[in-house]
C-alpha positions in Angstrom: -88.9 123.0 -78.5 -91.1 119.9 -77.3 -88.9 117.9 -80.1 -85.7 119.1 -78.9 -86.6 118.0 -75.1 -88.0 114.4 -76.4 -84.6 114.0 -78.1 -82.3 115.2 -75.5 -84.5 113.2 -72.7 -83.9 109.6 -75.2 -80.2 110.5 -75.6 -79.6 110.6 -71.8 -81.6 108.0 -70.9 -79.9 105.6 -73.7 -76.7 107.1 -72.5 -77.6 106.2 -68.7 -78.9 102.5 -70.1 -75.9 101.4 -72.6 -73.2 103.1 -70.2 -72.6 100.4 -67.9 -72.8 97.9 -70.1 -70.2 99.6 -72.3 -67.6 99.8 -69.2 -68.7 96.4 -68.0 -67.1 94.6 -71.4 -63.7 96.6 -70.6 -63.5 95.6 -67.2 -63.6 91.3 -67.1 -63.5 89.9 -63.4 -60.8 88.0 -62.4 -60.9 84.3 -60.9 -58.7 82.0 -59.5 -58.5 78.3 -61.3 -57.8 75.7 -58.9 -54.9 73.8 -60.7 -54.5 70.5 -59.7 -53.9 67.0 -61.2 -55.6 63.8 -60.5 -53.6 60.6 -61.4 -54.8 58.8 -64.8 -54.4 54.8 -65.4 -50.7 54.6 -67.2 -48.8 51.6 -68.1 -45.0 53.0 -68.0 -42.3 50.7 -68.4 -40.9 49.4 -64.8 -37.6 51.2 -63.5 -35.8 50.2 -60.9 -33.9 53.6 -60.4 -35.1 56.4 -57.9 -36.3 59.4 -60.3 -35.9 63.3 -59.6 -38.9 65.3 -60.4 -37.8 69.3 -60.5 -40.3 71.9 -60.6 -40.4 72.8 -64.3 -39.2 76.0 -65.1 -41.2 79.3 -67.3 -40.5 80.1 -70.4 -41.8 83.8 -69.7 -44.0 83.9 -66.5 -47.6 82.8 -67.1 -49.8 84.8 -64.9 -52.6 85.1 -66.7 -54.3 81.5 -67.8 -56.9 82.5 -70.0 -60.4 84.4 -70.3 -64.0 84.4 -71.4 -66.5 87.2 -72.1 -66.8 88.0 -68.3 -63.6 86.4 -66.6 -59.7 86.3 -66.1 -58.7 83.6 -65.3 -55.5 83.3 -63.2 -53.6 79.9 -61.7 -54.2 79.0 -57.9 -50.3 77.6 -58.2 -47.5 78.7 -60.2 -47.5 76.8 -63.4 -43.7 75.1 -62.8 -45.2 73.9 -59.6 -48.1 72.4 -61.1 -46.5 70.7 -63.7 -43.6 69.4 -61.7 -45.8 68.3 -58.9 -48.2 66.5 -61.7 -45.4 65.0 -62.7 -44.3 63.6 -59.7 -48.3 62.2 -58.6 -48.6 60.5 -62.1 -45.1 58.7 -61.8 -45.8 58.0 -57.8 -49.2 56.6 -59.2 -47.5 54.1 -61.5 -45.5 52.9 -58.5 -42.3 54.4 -59.6 -40.0 55.5 -56.7 -39.9 59.1 -57.4 -39.2 62.4 -54.9 -40.1 66.1 -55.7 -37.2 68.7 -55.8 -37.6 73.0 -56.0 -34.1 72.9 -58.0 -31.8 70.8 -60.1 -29.3 71.2 -57.4 -31.3 69.8 -54.4 -31.8 66.7 -56.7 -28.0 65.7 -57.3 -26.9 63.0 -59.1 -29.9 61.4 -59.4 -31.9 60.7 -63.1 -34.0 63.9 -63.6 -37.3 64.4 -65.0 -38.1 68.1 -65.5 -39.2 70.7 -68.3 -40.5 73.9 -69.2 -43.7 75.2 -69.4 -44.2 77.1 -72.4 -47.9 77.9 -72.4 -51.0 77.1 -70.4 -54.2 79.5 -71.7 -57.9 78.6 -71.9 -60.3 80.7 -73.9 -64.0 80.8 -73.9 -65.9 83.4 -76.4 -69.1 81.8 -75.7 -70.8 79.4 -73.0 -70.9 77.1 -75.7 -67.4 77.1 -76.7 -63.9 76.7 -75.2 -60.2 76.1 -76.5 -57.6 75.1 -74.5 -53.7 74.8 -75.2 -50.5 73.2 -73.1 -47.3 73.5 -74.4 -44.5 72.2 -72.4 -40.7 71.1 -73.3 -40.3 67.4 -71.5 -36.1 66.7 -70.6 -34.5 64.2 -68.9 -31.1 64.8 -67.4 -28.6 63.1 -65.2 -25.4 64.9 -63.9 -26.0 68.0 -65.7 -26.1 65.8 -69.2 -29.6 66.4 -71.2 -30.2 63.1 -72.5 -34.0 63.6 -73.8 -35.9 66.6 -74.4 -39.1 67.1 -76.7 -42.1 69.7 -77.1 -45.4 68.4 -76.2 -48.9 69.9 -77.3 -52.0 69.6 -76.3 -54.8 71.7 -77.5 -58.4 71.4 -77.9 -61.9 73.8 -79.5 -65.1 72.6 -78.3 -68.1 73.9 -79.6 -70.6 72.0 -77.6 -73.3 72.1 -74.9 -71.3 70.8 -71.9 -67.7 72.1 -72.8 -66.7 70.9 -68.9 -64.7 72.8 -66.2 -62.1 74.9 -67.1 -59.2 73.9 -65.1 -60.4 70.1 -65.5 -59.5 71.0 -69.4 -56.2 72.0 -68.5 -55.4 68.9 -66.3 -56.7 67.2 -69.4 -54.0 68.7 -71.6 -51.3 67.3 -69.2 -53.3 63.7 -69.2 -52.9 64.2 -73.3 -48.7 65.0 -73.1 -48.2 62.8 -70.1 -49.3 59.7 -72.2 -46.9 60.2 -74.5 -43.7 62.2 -72.4 -43.7 59.5 -69.3 -43.1 56.5 -70.9 -40.4 58.1 -73.2 -38.8 59.6 -70.4 -38.5 56.3 -68.6 -37.1 54.8 -71.6 -34.7 57.0 -71.6 -33.7 56.2 -67.8 -33.5 52.6 -68.7 -31.4 53.2 -71.4 -28.7 55.0 -69.8 -28.2 53.2 -66.8 
């Protein structure tokens, strides 16, 4: 009988010790990634036209933008606004005459640079591992006519001791994409004057 109570005590003690661990794995904490954009030095072709940048649409609502072993990541602003304002900030930093709008109708008959946000996601399976992916369709339009459209993806897998800041990696994804997309967009505008 003494063995029975010892085993029962061991089972109860194990349940008390391991049960909170099991529940904590299922309940990830929510955290907000402060999405911002700092322009980089980028050589763009000169452009004398005023350009409208319009908020990007989302192919489907992007609410959660990643997770780790402990956290679910959510964006500080909606992804379409983040991408549109990032394009605006980058063009402005390069001296392009640019204005930001929330809708295509507001932009009127100017050349419009906009796009579709397809994916923004970061995954941290461990402290020393990180994967991110930013995918968008970049477009140039004028007077309801599509002049240019292309899909762009930036992704990275890292297994290093210093993987960097989560939001910073997503911004680096935009840097990668914009260094290709924006020169193509300005070239398209210059060719369609």
